[in-house]
C-alpha positions as CSV (number, residue, x, y, z in Angstrom):
1,M,6.3,7.6,-4.9
2,I,8.9,5.1,-3.8
3,L,8.6,4.1,-0.1
4,N,10.6,1.8,2.2
5,I,9.2,0.1,5.2
6,T,10.2,-2.7,7.6
7,L,7.5,-5.3,8.5
8,E,7.8,-8.2,11.0
9,V,6.9,-11.4,9.2
10,E,6.8,-15.1,10.3
11,V,9.5,-17.2,8.8
12,G,9.2,-20.8,9.9
13,D,9.0,-20.7,13.7
14,D,10.7,-17.3,13.9
15,F,9.7,-13.7,13.3
16,K,12.1,-11.7,11.2
17,E,12.1,-8.2,9.6
18,A,11.2,-8.0,6.0
19,H,12.5,-4.9,4.2
20,I,10.0,-3.7,1.6
21,E,10.5,-1.2,-1.2
22,A,7.3,-0.3,-3.0
23,D,5.9,2.2,-5.5
24,F,2.7,3.7,-4.0
25,T,0.3,5.7,-6.1
26,F,-2.7,7.4,-4.6
27,G,-6.2,6.6,-6.0
28,S,-8.8,9.0,-7.0
29,P,-12.2,9.5,-5.3
30,G,-14.1,9.8,-8.6
31,R,-17.1,12.1,-9.3
32,M,-20.8,11.3,-9.7
33,Y,-21.3,14.3,-12.1
34,M,-19.1,16.9,-13.7
35,S,-19.8,20.6,-12.9
36,N,-21.6,21.0,-16.3
37,G,-24.0,18.0,-15.4
38,D,-22.2,15.4,-17.6
39,P,-21.7,12.0,-16.1
40,G,-18.6,11.8,-13.9
41,Y,-16.1,9.0,-13.5
42,P,-15.7,6.1,-11.1
43,P,-13.3,6.1,-8.2
44,E,-9.8,4.5,-8.7
45,P,-8.2,2.6,-5.8
46,D,-4.7,3.2,-4.5
47,E,-2.0,1.1,-6.3
48,V,1.0,-0.6,-4.7
49,E,3.7,-2.3,-6.7
50,F,6.1,-4.3,-4.5
51,L,9.6,-3.6,-6.0
52,S,11.7,-5.6,-3.5
53,V,10.9,-7.7,-0.5
54,T,13.9,-9.2,1.4
55,V,14.5,-11.1,4.6
56,D,18.1,-11.4,5.7
57,G,19.1,-10.0,2.3
58,Q,17.3,-12.8,0.4
59,P,14.1,-12.4,-1.8
60,F,11.0,-13.2,0.2
61,E,7.4,-13.8,-0.8
62,L,4.8,-12.1,1.4
63,S,1.7,-14.0,2.5
64,A,-1.7,-12.4,1.8
65,D,-2.0,-11.2,5.4
66,D,1.5,-9.7,5.2
67,C,0.6,-8.0,1.9
68,Q,-2.5,-6.4,3.6
69,R,-0.4,-5.2,6.5
70,A,2.3,-3.9,4.2
71,Y,-0.4,-2.0,2.2
72,N,-1.8,-0.4,5.3
73,M,1.7,0.7,6.5
74,L,2.5,2.0,3.0
75,A,-0.7,4.0,2.7
76,E,-0.1,5.5,6.2
77,E,3.5,6.4,5.3
78,A,2.4,7.9,2.0
79,A,-0.2,10.0,3.7
80,N,2.3,11.2,6.3
81,T,4.7,12.1,3.5
82,V,2.2,14.1,1.5
83,G,0.0,15.5,4.3
84,D,-3.8,15.8,4.1
85,Y,-4.9,12.4,2.7
86,D,-7.6,10.3,4.3
87,V,-6.4,6.7,4.6
88,E,-8.8,3.9,5.1
89,P,-7.1,0.5,5.9
90,L,-7.7,-2.3,3.5
91,E,-10.1,-4.7,5.1
92,A,-9.6,-7.8,3.0
93,W,-8.1,-9.0,-0.3
């Protein structure tokens, strides 16, 4: 799903708003075993593809910390959009 968020980022000595468009795909919890006893499959993490990041209309590269904060905001926004989805913030890259 395509989501748009605004994130405050540090640009030089100032703080500015970064406008982010991203494609967010929910992960899968995986299964230890199938219902017939066969081996299951591993969990798959959420995926985020940053389509556009701009500050003052110009392309902008997010820092690792900003990427982490953006992921957490996108996961929460996606969960709010879809409903019952348990979101755990990303701790570290």
